[in-house]
C-alpha positions in Angstrom: -11.4 -12.8 -9.6 -7.7 -12.4 -9.3 -7.3 -8.7 -8.7 -6.4 -7.4 -5.3 -7.6 -4.3 -3.6 -5.5 -2.8 -0.8 -6.3 -0.2 1.8 -3.1 0.8 3.6 -3.5 3.2 6.6 -0.6 5.2 7.8 -0.7 7.0 11.2 2.0 9.7 10.8 4.3 10.3 13.8 4.3 13.7 15.4 6.5 16.3 13.5 7.1 13.9 10.6 4.4 15.1 8.1 6.8 16.9 5.7 9.0 13.8 5.5 6.0 11.6 5.1 4.6 13.7 2.2 8.0 13.7 0.4 8.0 9.9 0.5 4.5 9.8 -1.0 5.7 11.9 -3.9 8.6 9.6 -4.5 6.5 6.5 -4.3 3.9 7.9 -6.7 6.6 8.8 -9.2 8.0 5.2 -9.1 4.6 3.6 -9.4 3.7 5.8 -12.4 7.0 5.1 -14.1 7.4 1.4 -13.4 4.2 -0.3 -12.6 1.8 -0.8 -15.5 -0.1 -3.5 -13.6 -0.9 -1.2 -10.7 -4.4 -0.2 -11.6 -5.0 2.3 -8.8 -2.8 4.1 -6.3 -4.7 7.0 -4.7 -3.7 8.7 -1.5 -6.2 10.4 0.9 -5.6 12.2 4.2 -7.6 13.2 7.3 -8.4 16.8 7.9 -5.5 17.2 10.3 -3.0 15.2 8.1 -2.3 12.7 10.9 -3.7 9.8 9.0 -3.2 8.8 5.3 -4.9 6.0 3.5 -3.7 4.8 0.1 -6.2 2.8 -1.9 -4.5 0.4 -4.3 -5.6 -2.1 -6.9 -3.4 -4.7 -8.6 -4.1 -7.1 -11.5 -3.0 -10.0 -9.3 -0.6 -11.1 -6.5 2.4 -10.9 -8.8 1.6 -7.3 -9.7 1.5 -6.5 -5.9 4.8 -8.3 -5.4 6.3 -6.2 -8.2 5.0 -3.1 -6.4 6.5 -4.1 -3.1 9.9 -4.6 -4.8 9.6 -1.3 -6.6 8.8 0.8 -3.6 10.8 -1.2 -1.0 13.0 1.8 -0.2 10.0 4.1 0.3 8.2 1.5 2.3 11.1 1.4 4.7 11.1 5.1 4.9 7.3 5.2 5.6 7.8 2.8 8.5 10.3 5.1 10.1 7.8 8.0 10.2 4.4 6.3 10.5 2.6 3.2 11.8 1.1 1.0 9.1 -1.9 -1.4 8.9 -3.0 -3.0 5.7 -6.3 -4.5 4.6 -6.2 -6.8 1.6 -9.4 -7.6 -0.3 -9.2 -10.7 -2.5 -7.2 -13.9 -2.5 -3.5 -13.2 -2.2 -1.0 -15.9 -3.1 1.0 -17.7 -0.4 4.1 -16.0 -1.8 2.6 -12.6 -1.3 1.5 -13.4 2.2 5.0 -14.6 3.1 6.6 -11.4 1.6 4.2 -9.2 3.6 4.4 -11.2 6.8 6.1 -8.3 8.7 3.3 -5.9 7.9 0.2 -5.9 10.1 -2.3 -7.2 7.6 -5.9 -8.4 7.5 -7.2 -10.4 4.5 -10.8 -10.3 3.5 -12.0 -13.0 1.0 -14.5 -12.0 -1.6 -18.0 -13.1 -0.6 -20.4 -11.9 -3.3 -21.2 -8.8 -5.4 -21.1 -7.5 -8.9 
């Protein structure tokens, strides 16, 4: 099983919601246009819009590395207006872990299932 599932949680800073939502729109447009190996990129928000979660799925670690390169500008902008934590489900490559070292990340290794 080489695909990776990501749950990224953004806690939006006070008075930064409009800016945050604009960055989401830009990121979605880039992913749609440039990332055929991104299998899922769905955004959800809390009732008060203070927290957003994006559920992502990639073919493999290389596809996620391509995503990080593609949305690097947006990721930097996100980090200016929100706090980020990431959960990775699967087995990321050493290269991916190194590339994401600055992002608070927890990795969950597949145990069993369908």
